[in-house]
N, CA, C and O of each residue as an XYZ file, in Angstrom:
828
protein
N     -44.262     -1.157    -46.072
C     -42.942     -0.910    -46.668
C     -42.534      0.550    -46.482
O     -41.389      0.855    -46.149
N     -43.496      1.444    -46.705
C     -43.235      2.869    -46.559
C     -42.932      3.212    -45.103
O     -42.051      4.022    -44.813
N     -43.682      2.578    -44.183
C     -43.459      2.813    -42.759
C     -42.088      2.294    -42.321
O     -41.425      2.902    -41.480
N     -41.670      1.165    -42.900
C     -40.358      0.594    -42.568
C     -39.231      1.522    -43.008
O     -38.271      1.739    -42.269
N     -39.354      2.061    -44.202
C     -38.359      2.998    -44.717
C     -38.304      4.241    -43.842
O     -37.226      4.726    -43.498
N     -39.484      4.751    -43.486
C     -39.577      5.932    -42.627
C     -38.930      5.650    -41.271
O     -38.190      6.478    -40.739
N     -39.221      4.463    -40.719
C     -38.686      4.082    -39.408
C     -37.161      4.057    -39.424
O     -36.520      4.596    -38.522
N     -36.586      3.437    -40.439
C     -35.132      3.304    -40.509
C     -34.445      4.657    -40.669
O     -33.428      4.926    -40.029
N     -35.009      5.503    -41.526
C     -34.422      6.833    -41.738
C     -34.460      7.641    -40.451
O     -33.466      8.253    -40.061
N     -35.623      7.639    -39.788
C     -35.778      8.397    -38.545
C     -34.905      7.826    -37.435
O     -34.307      8.572    -36.659
N     -34.835      6.498    -37.364
C     -34.031      5.835    -36.326
C     -32.569      6.263    -36.409
O     -31.973      6.653    -35.405
N     -31.998      6.188    -37.604
C     -30.586      6.532    -37.750
C     -30.355      8.039    -37.633
O     -29.291      8.468    -37.187
N     -31.343      8.844    -38.029
C     -31.222     10.294    -37.870
C     -31.193     10.656    -36.387
O     -30.395     11.493    -35.963
N     -32.069     10.020    -35.597
C     -32.099     10.269    -34.152
C     -30.839      9.735    -33.482
O     -30.277     10.380    -32.597
N     -30.399      8.558    -33.906
C     -29.196      7.939    -33.342
C     -27.975      8.826    -33.562
O     -27.195      9.064    -32.640
N     -27.818      9.309    -34.790
C     -26.666     10.152    -35.118
C     -26.757     11.515    -34.443
O     -25.738     12.121    -34.113
N     -27.992     11.995    -34.239
C     -28.181     13.308    -33.637
C     -27.744     13.381    -32.187
O     -27.463     14.467    -31.680
N     -27.681     12.234    -31.508
C     -27.320     12.209    -30.089
C     -25.862     11.810    -29.873
O     -25.371     11.864    -28.746
N     -25.169     11.413    -30.930
C     -23.774     10.974    -30.788
C     -22.843     12.084    -30.304
O     -22.053     11.835    -29.394
N     -22.892     13.312    -30.869
C     -21.987     14.358    -30.386
C     -22.242     14.639    -28.907
O     -23.396     14.655    -28.478
N     -21.177     14.864    -28.111
C     -21.366     15.157    -26.689
C     -22.301     16.346    -26.488
O     -22.090     17.416    -27.058
N     -23.313     16.153    -25.690
C     -24.296     17.193    -25.443
C     -24.839     17.087    -24.035
O     -24.343     16.302    -23.228
N     -25.857     17.877    -23.739
C     -26.401     17.953    -22.390
C     -26.882     16.597    -21.880
O     -26.543     16.201    -20.765
N     -27.665     15.888    -22.681
C     -28.281     14.646    -22.219
C     -27.267     13.513    -22.108
O     -27.164     12.865    -21.066
N     -26.512     13.273    -23.194
C     -25.597     12.127    -23.145
C     -24.444     12.320    -22.164
O     -23.963     11.350    -21.577
N     -23.996     13.563    -21.980
C     -22.955     13.807    -20.989
C     -23.499     13.634    -19.574
O     -22.775     13.207    -18.675
N     -24.770     13.965    -19.378
C     -25.400     13.746    -18.076
C     -25.494     12.255    -17.776
O     -25.278     11.825    -16.643
N     -25.818     11.473    -18.801
C     -25.863     10.012    -18.644
C     -24.491      9.479    -18.234
O     -24.379      8.685    -17.300
N     -23.454      9.920    -18.936
C     -22.096      9.451    -18.635
C     -21.654      9.879    -17.239
O     -21.064      9.088    -16.503
N     -21.941     11.135    -16.872
C     -21.568     11.643    -15.552
C     -22.286     10.878    -14.447
O     -21.698     10.588    -13.405
N     -23.548     10.555    -14.672
C     -24.312      9.809    -13.673
C     -23.732      8.415    -13.484
O     -23.671      7.911    -12.362
N     -23.306      7.791    -14.580
C     -22.666      6.472    -14.491
C     -21.416      6.535    -13.621
O     -21.178      5.651    -12.798
N     -20.624      7.581    -13.809
C     -19.385      7.729    -13.059
C     -19.662      7.982    -11.579
O     -19.012      7.399    -10.712
N     -20.621      8.845    -11.299
C     -20.848      9.291     -9.934
C     -21.792      8.386     -9.143
O     -21.655      8.266     -7.926
N     -22.748      7.747     -9.821
C     -23.770      6.985     -9.096
C     -23.935      5.549     -9.578
O     -24.762      4.806     -9.049
N     -23.159      5.161    -10.569
C     -23.235      3.786    -11.028
C     -23.961      3.614    -12.344
O     -24.695      4.492    -12.798
N     -23.733      2.453    -12.945
C     -24.251      2.160    -14.282
C     -25.777      2.120    -14.333
O     -26.378      2.609    -15.289
N     -26.412      1.534    -13.301
C     -27.869      1.423    -13.310
C     -28.541      2.786    -13.267
O     -29.531      3.014    -13.963
N     -28.009      3.694    -12.452
C     -28.571      5.037    -12.399
C     -28.397      5.755    -13.732
O     -29.275      6.504    -14.159
N     -27.255      5.522    -14.390
C     -27.048      6.105    -15.713
C     -28.061      5.589    -16.713
O     -28.556      6.340    -17.554
N     -28.372      4.292    -16.618
C     -29.377      3.701    -17.498
C     -30.754      4.291    -17.217
O     -31.534      4.517    -18.142
N     -31.053      4.541    -15.951
C     -32.335      5.151    -15.589
C     -32.444      6.578    -16.134
O     -33.515      7.006    -16.565
N     -31.331      7.306    -16.109
C     -31.326      8.652    -16.692
C     -31.628      8.572    -18.186
O     -32.391      9.378    -18.720
N     -31.020      7.588    -18.856
C     -31.267      7.389    -20.290
C     -32.732      7.064    -20.554
O     -33.314      7.558    -21.520
N     -33.329      6.235    -19.702
C     -34.748      5.892    -19.853
C     -35.633      7.117    -19.647
O     -36.586      7.336    -20.394
N     -35.312      7.917    -18.626
C     -36.076      9.137    -18.378
C     -35.992     10.104    -19.541
O     -36.990     10.710    -19.932
N     -34.786     10.246    -20.096
C     -34.601     11.127    -21.250
C     -35.384     10.624    -22.456
O     -35.937     11.417    -23.219
N     -35.430      9.307    -22.627
C     -36.158      8.720    -23.757
C     -37.653      8.979    -23.655
O     -38.318      9.183    -24.671
N     -38.188      8.971    -22.437
C     -39.611      9.281    -22.236
C     -39.922     10.679    -22.751
O     -40.939     10.899    -23.408
N     -39.031     11.627    -22.443
C     -39.227     13.002    -22.910
C     -39.049     13.093    -24.418
O     -39.745     13.867    -25.076
N     -38.123     12.312    -24.977
C     -37.934     12.293    -26.434
C     -39.220     11.863    -27.131
O     -39.571     12.404    -28.180
N     -39.925     10.888    -26.548
C     -41.213     10.457    -27.115
C     -42.181     11.632    -27.178
O     -42.864     11.836    -28.182
N     -42.231     12.409    -26.086
C     -43.114     13.579    -26.038
C     -42.663     14.629    -27.042
O     -43.485     15.207    -27.754
N     -41.348     14.879    -27.101
C     -40.818     15.885    -28.025
C     -41.089     15.512    -29.475
O     -41.457     16.365    -30.283
N     -40.907     14.234    -29.802
C     -41.161     13.779    -31.172
C     -42.639     13.907    -31.516
O     -42.991     14.280    -32.635
N     -43.503     13.598    -30.551
C     -44.948     13.720    -30.773
C     -45.341     15.166    -31.022
O     -46.075     15.471    -31.962
N     -44.840     16.059    -30.163
C     -45.130     17.487    -30.317
C     -44.608     17.999    -31.654
O     -45.290     18.750    -32.351
N     -43.388     17.584    -32.008
C     -42.780     18.039    -33.262
C     -43.611     17.631    -34.471
O     -43.809     18.425    -35.391
N     -44.100     16.389    -34.468
C     -44.895     15.907    -35.599
C     -46.234     16.627    -35.671
O     -46.644     17.082    -36.739
N     -46.913     16.728    -34.533
C     -48.248     17.317    -34.520
C     -48.233     18.816    -34.810
O     -49.219     19.371    -35.295
N     -47.110     19.466    -34.509
C     -47.028     20.910    -34.732
C     -46.192     21.281    -35.951
O     -45.966     22.463    -36.212
N     -45.736     20.293    -36.692
C     -44.855     20.553    -37.836
C     -45.470     21.540    -38.822
O     -44.796     22.452    -39.300
N     -46.733     21.354    -39.117
C     -47.381     22.209    -40.116
C     -47.509     23.658    -39.642
O     -47.590     24.580    -40.455
N     -47.527     23.852    -38.304
C     -47.662     25.207    -37.777
C     -46.310     25.870    -37.528
O     -46.175     27.088    -37.645
N     -45.310     25.056    -37.182
C     -43.991     25.609    -36.878
C     -43.272     26.071    -38.139
O     -42.568     27.081    -38.118
N     -43.447     25.335    -39.241
C     -42.796     25.735    -40.487
C     -43.296     27.112    -40.931
O     -44.485     27.306    -41.182
N     -42.382     28.041    -41.021
C     -42.729     29.366    -41.502
C     -43.379     30.259    -40.470
O     -43.753     31.386    -40.796
N     -43.531     29.794    -39.216
C     -44.150     30.607    -38.174
C     -43.052     31.314    -37.389
O     -42.428     30.720    -36.510
N     -42.823     32.564    -37.704
C     -41.717     33.314    -37.116
C     -41.912     33.551    -35.622
O     -40.941     33.572    -34.867
N     -43.160     33.730    -35.191
C     -43.439     33.995    -33.778
C     -43.038     32.806    -32.907
O     -42.352     32.973    -31.899
N     -43.466     31.610    -33.296
C     -43.132     30.395    -32.545
C     -41.625     30.185    -32.522
O     -41.057     29.820    -31.493
N     -40.991     30.413    -33.641
C     -39.541     30.239    -33.744
C     -38.807     31.175    -32.794
O     -37.857     30.762    -32.129
N     -39.240     32.437    -32.724
C     -38.605     33.411    -31.841
C     -38.803     33.065    -30.371
O     -37.894     33.243    -29.560
N     -39.989     32.571    -30.026
C     -40.262     32.169    -28.642
C     -39.326     31.038    -28.228
O     -38.749     31.074    -27.142
N     -39.176     30.036    -29.091
C     -38.302     28.901    -28.796
C     -36.848     29.339    -28.642
O     -36.140     28.851    -27.762
N     -36.405     30.255    -29.494
C     -35.028     30.727    -29.438
C     -34.745     31.484    -28.142
O     -33.703     31.282    -27.519
N     -35.667     32.352    -27.736
C     -35.466     33.146    -26.523
C     -35.529     32.282    -25.259
O     -34.783     32.503    -24.306
N     -36.417     31.313    -25.269
C     -36.492     30.387    -24.131
C     -35.205     29.575    -24.025
O     -34.676     29.366    -22.933
N     -34.712     29.126    -25.167
C     -33.469     28.368    -25.183
C     -32.287     29.197    -24.707
O     -31.408     28.682    -24.015
N     -32.257     30.486    -25.072
C     -31.164     31.374    -24.678
C     -31.055     31.466    -23.156
O     -29.964     31.344    -22.599
N     -32.185     31.681    -22.492
C     -32.198     31.785    -21.027
C     -31.730     30.479    -20.385
O     -30.930     30.491    -19.450
N     -32.230     29.364    -20.889
C     -31.868     28.052    -20.342
C     -30.374     27.788    -20.491
O     -29.735     27.299    -19.559
N     -29.812     28.108    -21.658
C     -28.394     27.842    -21.908
C     -27.491     28.693    -21.016
O     -26.450     28.221    -20.559
N     -27.883     29.937    -20.768
C     -27.098     30.807    -19.882
C     -27.079     30.246    -18.461
O     -26.026     30.174    -17.826
N     -28.250     29.850    -17.970
C     -28.349     29.289    -16.620
C     -27.540     27.997    -16.495
O     -26.868     27.774    -15.488
N     -27.609     27.154    -17.516
C     -26.863     25.895    -17.486
C     -25.356     26.130    -17.545
O     -24.589     25.411    -16.906
N     -24.928     27.142    -18.317
C     -23.500     27.463    -18.405
C     -22.965     27.861    -17.032
O     -21.883     27.430    -16.634
N     -23.725     28.684    -16.311
C     -23.327     29.104    -14.962
C     -23.272     27.896    -14.024
O     -22.334     27.751    -13.241
N     -24.283     27.037    -14.112
C     -24.356     25.858    -13.237
C     -23.159     24.927    -13.446
O     -22.519     24.516    -12.478
N     -22.856     24.597    -14.693
C     -21.753     23.666    -14.969
C     -20.394     24.268    -14.612
O     -19.482     23.548    -14.206
N     -20.260     25.592    -14.763
C     -19.002     26.242    -14.397
C     -18.781     26.159    -12.892
O     -17.668     25.897    -12.436
N     -19.845     26.382    -12.122
C     -19.752     26.276    -10.660
C     -19.408     24.847    -10.248
O     -18.590     24.630     -9.354
N     -20.041     23.873    -10.911
C     -19.763     22.469    -10.607
C     -18.311     22.108    -10.904
O     -17.690     21.353    -10.156
N     -17.768     22.650    -12.005
C     -16.385     22.348    -12.385
C     -15.382     22.939    -11.398
O     -14.297     22.389    -11.211
N     -15.739     24.058    -10.768
C     -14.841     24.735     -9.839
C     -14.824     24.101     -8.454
O     -13.943     24.398     -7.647
N     -15.782     23.239     -8.175
C     -15.834     22.600     -6.859
C     -14.618     21.706     -6.656
O     -14.188     21.012     -7.577
N     -14.069     21.726     -5.452
C     -12.900     20.910     -5.132
C     -13.327     19.651     -4.380
O     -14.461     19.528     -3.916
N     -12.376     18.723     -4.279
C     -12.620     17.546     -3.453
C     -13.021     16.310     -4.215
O     -13.394     15.307     -3.607
N     -12.955     16.354     -5.543
C     -13.246     15.155     -6.332
C     -14.710     14.828     -6.371
O     -15.565     15.652     -6.045
N     -14.989     13.593     -6.782
C     -16.361     13.155     -6.967
C     -16.930     12.632     -5.663
O     -16.267     11.912     -4.917
N     -18.159     13.004     -5.409
C     -18.864     12.454     -4.258
C     -19.642     11.239     -4.731
O     -20.676     11.375     -5.385
N     -19.160     10.077     -4.411
C     -19.812      8.851     -4.855
C     -20.991      8.559     -3.947
O     -20.817      8.048     -2.841
N     -22.152      8.871     -4.393
C     -23.358      8.680     -3.607
C     -23.841      7.242     -3.763
O     -23.208      6.417     -4.421
N     -24.965      6.975     -3.143
C     -25.512      5.618     -3.192
C     -25.662      5.151     -4.630
O     -26.188      5.872     -5.477
N     -25.193      3.933     -4.897
C     -25.259      3.385     -6.242
C     -26.546      2.615     -6.473
O     -26.725      2.015     -7.533
N     -27.444      2.621     -5.501
C     -28.717      1.944     -5.674
C     -29.579      2.736     -6.645
O     -29.854      3.915     -6.420
N     -30.002      2.092     -7.721
C     -30.804      2.781     -8.734
C     -32.179      3.097     -8.168
O     -32.777      2.276     -7.472
N     -32.679      4.291     -8.468
C     -34.006      4.672     -7.998
C     -34.683      5.585     -9.001
O     -34.097      5.967    -10.014
N     -35.934      5.931     -8.700
C     -36.740      6.725     -9.630
C     -36.213      8.138     -9.791
O     -36.530      8.798    -10.780
N     -35.410      8.625     -8.837
C     -34.863      9.973     -8.958
C     -34.025     10.123    -10.222
O     -34.018     11.184    -10.846
N     -33.325      9.065    -10.595
C     -32.507      9.122    -11.808
C     -33.375      9.228    -13.056
O     -32.994      9.885    -14.025
N     -34.540      8.583    -13.036
C     -35.469      8.693    -14.164
C     -35.965     10.123    -14.293
O     -36.004     10.678    -15.391
N     -36.347     10.726    -13.155
C     -36.820     12.110    -13.172
C     -35.706     13.067    -13.580
O     -35.953     14.073    -14.244
N     -34.474     12.746    -13.177
C     -33.328     13.560    -13.581
C     -33.166     13.534    -15.094
O     -32.940     14.568    -15.722
N     -33.283     12.343    -15.674
C     -33.193     12.220    -17.125
C     -34.297     12.975    -17.835
O     -34.065     13.601    -18.869
N     -35.508     12.915    -17.276
C     -36.638     13.630    -17.865
C     -36.424     15.137    -17.798
O     -36.721     15.855    -18.753
N     -35.905     15.617    -16.659
C     -35.675     17.052    -16.492
C     -34.613     17.560    -17.456
O     -34.802     18.582    -18.116
N     -33.497     16.845    -17.533
C     -32.405     17.259    -18.420
C     -32.860     17.254    -19.875
O     -32.549     18.174    -20.632
N     -33.596     16.218    -20.262
C     -34.089     16.140    -21.640
C     -35.101     17.239    -21.929
O     -35.154     17.760    -23.044
N     -35.912     17.598    -20.920
C     -36.903     18.662    -21.104
C     -36.224     20.014    -21.290
O     -36.723     20.866    -22.026
N     -35.081     20.214    -20.621
C     -34.335     21.462    -20.770
C     -33.670     21.562    -22.138
O     -33.372     22.657    -22.615
N     -33.445     20.428    -22.753
C     -32.803     20.390    -24.070
C     -33.870     20.521    -25.159
O     -34.478     19.528    -25.557
N     -34.094     21.744    -25.637
C     -35.185     21.993    -26.584
C     -34.790     21.738    -28.036
O     -35.650     21.763    -28.916
N     -33.518     21.494    -28.301
C     -33.075     21.340    -29.683
C     -33.670     20.142    -30.416
O     -33.837     20.214    -31.634
N     -34.000     19.031    -29.729
C     -34.621     17.925    -30.466
C     -35.934     18.285    -31.142
O     -36.286     17.691    -32.161
N     -36.668     19.254    -30.590
C     -37.964     19.612    -31.183
C     -37.801     20.149    -32.602
O     -38.401     19.597    -33.524
N     -36.997     21.223    -32.818
C     -36.807     21.673    -34.206
C     -36.114     20.635    -35.079
O     -36.352     20.571    -36.285
N     -35.250     19.815    -34.461
C     -34.568     18.752    -35.210
C     -35.583     17.742    -35.732
O     -35.542     17.360    -36.902
N     -36.491     17.314    -34.865
C     -37.522     16.364    -35.274
C     -38.529     17.002    -36.227
O     -39.068     16.332    -37.109
N     -38.777     18.287    -36.049
C     -39.670     18.996    -36.969
C     -39.077     18.990    -38.373
O     -39.783     18.766    -39.357
N     -37.765     19.240    -38.452
C     -37.092     19.246    -39.755
C     -37.151     17.866    -40.407
O     -37.386     17.750    -41.609
N     -36.934     16.813    -39.600
C     -37.002     15.448    -40.135
C     -38.415     15.126    -40.590
O     -38.622     14.559    -41.663
N     -39.394     15.498    -39.753
C     -40.794     15.241    -40.098
C     -41.181     15.954    -41.385
O     -41.903     15.409    -42.220
N     -40.688     17.186    -41.534
C     -40.988     17.932    -42.752
C     -40.351     17.303    -43.975
O     -40.962     17.227    -45.041
N     -39.102     16.847    -43.807
C     -38.400     16.216    -44.926
C     -39.083     14.924    -45.363
O     -39.100     14.588    -46.547
N     -39.646     14.200    -44.389
C     -40.334     12.939    -44.693
C     -41.829     13.132    -44.908
O     -42.579     12.174    -45.094
N     -42.242     14.397    -44.879
C     -43.645     14.757    -45.119
C     -44.582     14.061    -44.115
O     -45.594     13.467    -44.489
N     -44.212     14.158    -42.843
C     -45.037     13.592    -41.779
C     -45.698     14.734    -41.020
O     -45.012     15.626    -40.521
N     -47.004     14.714    -40.930
C     -47.727     15.742    -40.205
C     -47.759     17.080    -40.901
O     -48.140     18.081    -40.294
N     -47.370     17.123    -42.160
C     -47.341     18.387    -42.898
C     -48.567     18.551    -43.775
O     -48.944     19.677    -44.100
N     -49.195     17.459    -44.162
C     -50.360     17.521    -45.035
C     -51.615     17.985    -44.323
O     -51.565     18.421    -43.173
N     -52.737     17.888    -45.013
C     -54.013     18.332    -44.450
C     -54.490     17.403    -43.345
O     -55.146     17.853    -42.405
N     -54.176     16.122    -43.438
C     -54.592     15.144    -42.429
C     -53.380     14.388    -41.898
O     -52.319     14.358    -42.521
N     -53.566     13.780    -40.732
C     -52.484     13.028    -40.107
C     -52.593     11.543    -40.444
O     -53.665     10.947    -40.335
N     -51.470     10.956    -40.855
C     -51.387      9.516    -41.081
C     -50.783      8.906    -39.818
O     -49.569      8.948    -39.617
N     -51.646      8.337    -38.965
C     -51.208      7.910    -37.647
C     -50.234      6.741    -37.681
O     -49.405      6.615    -36.780
N     -50.308      5.894    -38.682
C     -49.350      4.789    -38.762
C     -47.939      5.325    -38.997
O     -46.973      4.815    -38.429
N     -47.826      6.350    -39.833
C     -46.529      6.978    -40.095
C     -46.057      7.775    -38.881
O     -44.866      7.796    -38.567
N     -46.992      8.427    -38.206
C     -46.642      9.215    -37.022
C     -46.116      8.318    -35.910
O     -45.103      8.628    -35.283
N     -46.809      7.198    -35.665
C     -46.375      6.259    -34.626
C     -45.007      5.669    -34.964
O     -44.152      5.529    -34.089
N     -44.805      5.326    -36.234
C     -43.506      4.796    -36.664
C     -42.405      5.828    -36.435
O     -41.302      5.485    -36.008
N     -42.710      7.086    -36.721
C     -41.745      8.173    -36.538
C     -41.380      8.330    -35.065
O     -40.202      8.434    -34.723
N     -42.388      8.349    -34.193
C     -42.162      8.547    -32.760
C     -41.347      7.394    -32.171
O     -40.409      7.617    -31.405
N     -41.709      6.168    -32.531
C     -40.976      4.998    -32.036
C     -39.522      5.015    -32.505
O     -38.608      4.727    -31.731
N     -39.318      5.351    -33.767
C     -37.959      5.382    -34.320
C     -37.116      6.463    -33.654
O     -35.946      6.239    -33.340
N     -37.710      7.638    -33.437
C     -36.981      8.743    -32.810
C     -36.555      8.391    -31.390
O     -35.423      8.658    -30.988
N     -37.472      7.788    -30.633
C     -37.161      7.434    -29.245
C     -36.158      6.285    -29.166
O     -35.243      6.314    -28.343
N     -36.324      5.280    -30.013
C     -35.416      4.130    -29.994
C     -34.014      4.508    -30.474
O     -33.017      4.024    -29.938
N     -33.944      5.370    -31.484
C     -32.646      5.824    -31.968
C     -31.893      6.613    -30.912
O     -30.688      6.436    -30.732
N     -32.617      7.493    -30.208
C     -32.000      8.284    -29.141
C     -31.528      7.387    -28.002
O     -30.424      7.556    -27.485
N     -32.378      6.427    -27.613
C     -32.016      5.540    -26.503
C     -30.809      4.673    -26.856
O     -29.976      4.392    -25.994
N     -30.710      4.249    -28.107
C     -29.577      3.414    -28.524
C     -28.250      4.116    -28.267
O     -27.318      3.523    -27.723
N     -28.172      5.388    -28.665
C     -26.933      6.137    -28.457
C     -26.670      6.369    -26.974
O     -25.534      6.253    -26.516
N     -27.724      6.698    -26.223
C     -27.557      6.911    -24.786
C     -27.090      5.629    -24.095
O     -26.301      5.678    -23.151
N     -27.578      4.493    -24.567
C     -27.163      3.217    -23.985
C     -25.688      2.937    -24.272
O     -24.989      2.344    -23.451
N     -25.228      3.368    -25.438
C     -23.802      3.233    -25.764
C     -22.969      4.056    -24.780
O     -21.894      3.629    -24.361
N     -23.473      5.243    -24.413
C     -22.783      6.062    -23.413
C     -22.741      5.346    -22.066
O     -21.746      5.426    -21.346
N     -23.825      4.646    -21.728
C     -23.849      3.874    -20.479
C     -22.791      2.776    -20.516
O     -22.071      2.569    -19.539
N     -22.698      2.078    -21.636
C     -21.717      1.000    -21.772
C     -20.284      1.526    -21.725
O     -19.389      0.854    -21.214
N     -20.072      2.728    -22.257
C     -18.720      3.297    -22.269
C     -18.283      3.732    -20.877
O     -17.127      4.099    -20.670
N     -19.212      3.689    -19.923
C     -18.892      4.023    -18.535
C     -17.725      3.191    -18.012
O     -16.927      3.682    -17.214
N     -17.616      1.952    -18.447
C     -16.554      1.056    -17.983
C     -15.180      1.634    -18.321
O     -14.237      1.499    -17.541
N     -15.071      2.268    -19.471
C     -13.780      2.808    -19.909
C     -13.394      4.064    -19.140
O     -12.215      4.302    -18.876
N     -14.399      4.870    -18.781
C     -14.084      6.150    -18.144
C     -14.092      6.072    -16.625
O     -13.708      7.030    -15.955
N     -14.529      4.931    -16.071
C     -14.620      4.814    -14.612
C     -13.253      4.962    -13.947
O     -13.160      5.512    -12.850
N     -12.187      4.477    -14.598
C     -10.854      4.538    -14.018
C     -10.361      5.974    -13.881
O      -9.513      6.264    -13.037
N     -10.886      6.862    -14.702
C     -10.501      8.268    -14.627
C     -11.726      9.102    -14.274
O     -11.963     10.157    -14.863
N     -12.494      8.620    -13.315
C     -13.783      9.221    -12.983
C     -13.670     10.678    -12.554
O     -14.444     11.521    -13.008
N     -12.698     10.983    -11.671
C     -12.588     12.344    -11.147
C     -12.246     13.337    -12.249
O     -12.856     14.402    -12.346
N     -11.266     12.985    -13.078
C     -10.873     13.870    -14.176
C     -12.015     14.041    -15.167
O     -12.253     15.139    -15.669
N     -12.723     12.940    -15.447
C     -13.843     13.014    -16.385
C     -14.928     13.940    -15.860
O     -15.460     14.765    -16.603
N     -15.259     13.804    -14.570
C     -16.314     14.625    -13.982
C     -15.957     16.107    -14.054
O     -16.802     16.938    -14.386
N     -14.690     16.436    -13.739
C     -14.254     17.828    -13.749
C     -14.282     18.415    -15.149
O     -14.867     19.473    -15.377
N     -13.645     17.720    -16.088
C     -13.517     18.275    -17.428
C     -14.804     18.172    -18.242
O     -15.008     18.939    -19.183
N     -15.666     17.233    -17.885
C     -16.962     17.180    -18.562
C     -17.803     18.390    -18.182
O     -18.588     18.883    -18.993
N     -17.641     18.875    -16.941
C     -18.345     20.092    -16.533
C     -17.820     21.304    -17.300
O     -18.594     22.166    -17.717
N     -16.498     21.365    -17.483
C     -15.926     22.448    -18.291
C     -16.412     22.344    -19.741
O     -16.728     23.347    -20.381
N     -16.462     21.110    -20.239
C     -16.936     20.907    -21.610
C     -18.380     21.371    -21.746
O     -18.735     22.031    -22.723
N     -19.216     21.025    -20.760
C     -20.619     21.416    -20.812
C     -20.767     22.931    -20.714
O     -21.652     23.508    -21.346
N     -19.909     23.579    -19.928
C     -19.926     25.043    -19.850
C     -19.618     25.648    -21.211
O     -20.310     26.559    -21.666
N     -18.567     25.133    -21.862
C     -18.195     25.624    -23.192
C     -19.306     25.368    -24.202
O     -19.604     26.220    -25.040
N     -19.920     24.183    -24.118
C     -21.009     23.843    -25.034
C     -22.180     24.797    -24.866
O     -22.756     25.258    -25.852
N     -22.538     25.096    -23.609
C     -23.646     26.016    -23.350
C     -23.336     27.416    -23.881
O     -24.218     28.081    -24.424
N     -22.080     27.867    -23.726
C     -21.695     29.186    -24.229
C     -21.771     29.236    -25.755
O     -22.200     30.237    -26.329
N     -21.354     28.157    -26.401
C     -21.460     28.085    -27.863
C     -22.920     28.158    -28.289
O     -23.262     28.857    -29.243
N     -23.777     27.434    -27.579
C     -25.206     27.446    -27.898
C     -25.819     28.819    -27.641
O     -26.724     29.242    -28.360
N     -25.325     29.517    -26.616
C     -25.788     30.885    -26.355
C     -25.446     31.782    -27.535
O     -26.287     32.553    -27.997
N     -24.198     31.681    -28.030
C     -23.762     32.499    -29.167
C     -24.571     32.174    -30.420
O     -25.032     33.073    -31.122
N     -24.737     30.879    -30.691
C     -25.511     30.459    -31.865
C     -26.944     30.963    -31.777
O     -27.502     31.439    -32.766
N     -27.541     30.858    -30.587
C     -28.921     31.307    -30.404
C     -29.039     32.812    -30.579
O     -29.990     33.295    -31.193
N     -28.069     33.560    -30.039
C     -28.076     35.015    -30.209
C     -27.988     35.400    -31.682
O     -28.688     36.304    -32.138
N     -27.124     34.709    -32.424
C     -26.987     34.984    -33.859
C     -28.280     34.681    -34.605
O     -28.679     35.426    -35.500
N     -28.931     33.579    -34.232
C     -30.188     33.214    -34.891
C     -31.283     34.223    -34.577
O     -32.103     34.547    -35.436
N     -31.294     34.726    -33.324
C     -32.281     35.745    -32.955
C     -32.011     37.033    -33.719
O     -32.936     37.682    -34.207
N     -30.717     37.403    -33.822
C     -30.342     38.652    -34.485
C     -30.675     38.631    -35.969
O     -31.154     39.624    -36.517
N     -30.421     37.499    -36.620
C     -30.625     37.414    -38.067
C     -32.003     36.894    -38.461
O     -32.305     36.781    -39.649
N     -32.841     36.577    -37.476
C     -34.182     36.068    -37.816
C     -35.137     37.217    -38.126
O     -36.306     36.982    -38.432
């Protein structure tokens, strides 16, 4: 009963956490537009694999990350560099002319690796899952309760995948305006990265 409650809370927390447009879900949507629905689904699957790893790391390190200023500063500085590089990349992509290059729509493993890479660059789920784990008292005590940990990891990954799959399904609506979506989604991602750079700088300054 306790595991079921934990699963549901974590599932909906992960699901809601991925709803706002961000690096991973926008990449899924862009891939659907440019390479087809199956490739977008593969990106979502690849991202979910990394979410499983991130949730596992977050739970196992929760007791050490809470209150550890050194680890927190390392994560913030690493994130700052990544966000700056991504902002430059998306801005260059948005400035490219000639519309969308519709590549082969045959789904392949490259899309899975793309999803894994994009999700790995997105470090925010780790502190997010750490906060959830701490609130639910998972991995914070002296010993690990593996049944609760497994329930947490499964819920986090399934909740994230559910939202990403919704983005895949919404591909049908945005396909008619594929070129405009691709262009402005790159501008949106540039703005998002710049906002994250500012937020990260403020957190570093006030930490």
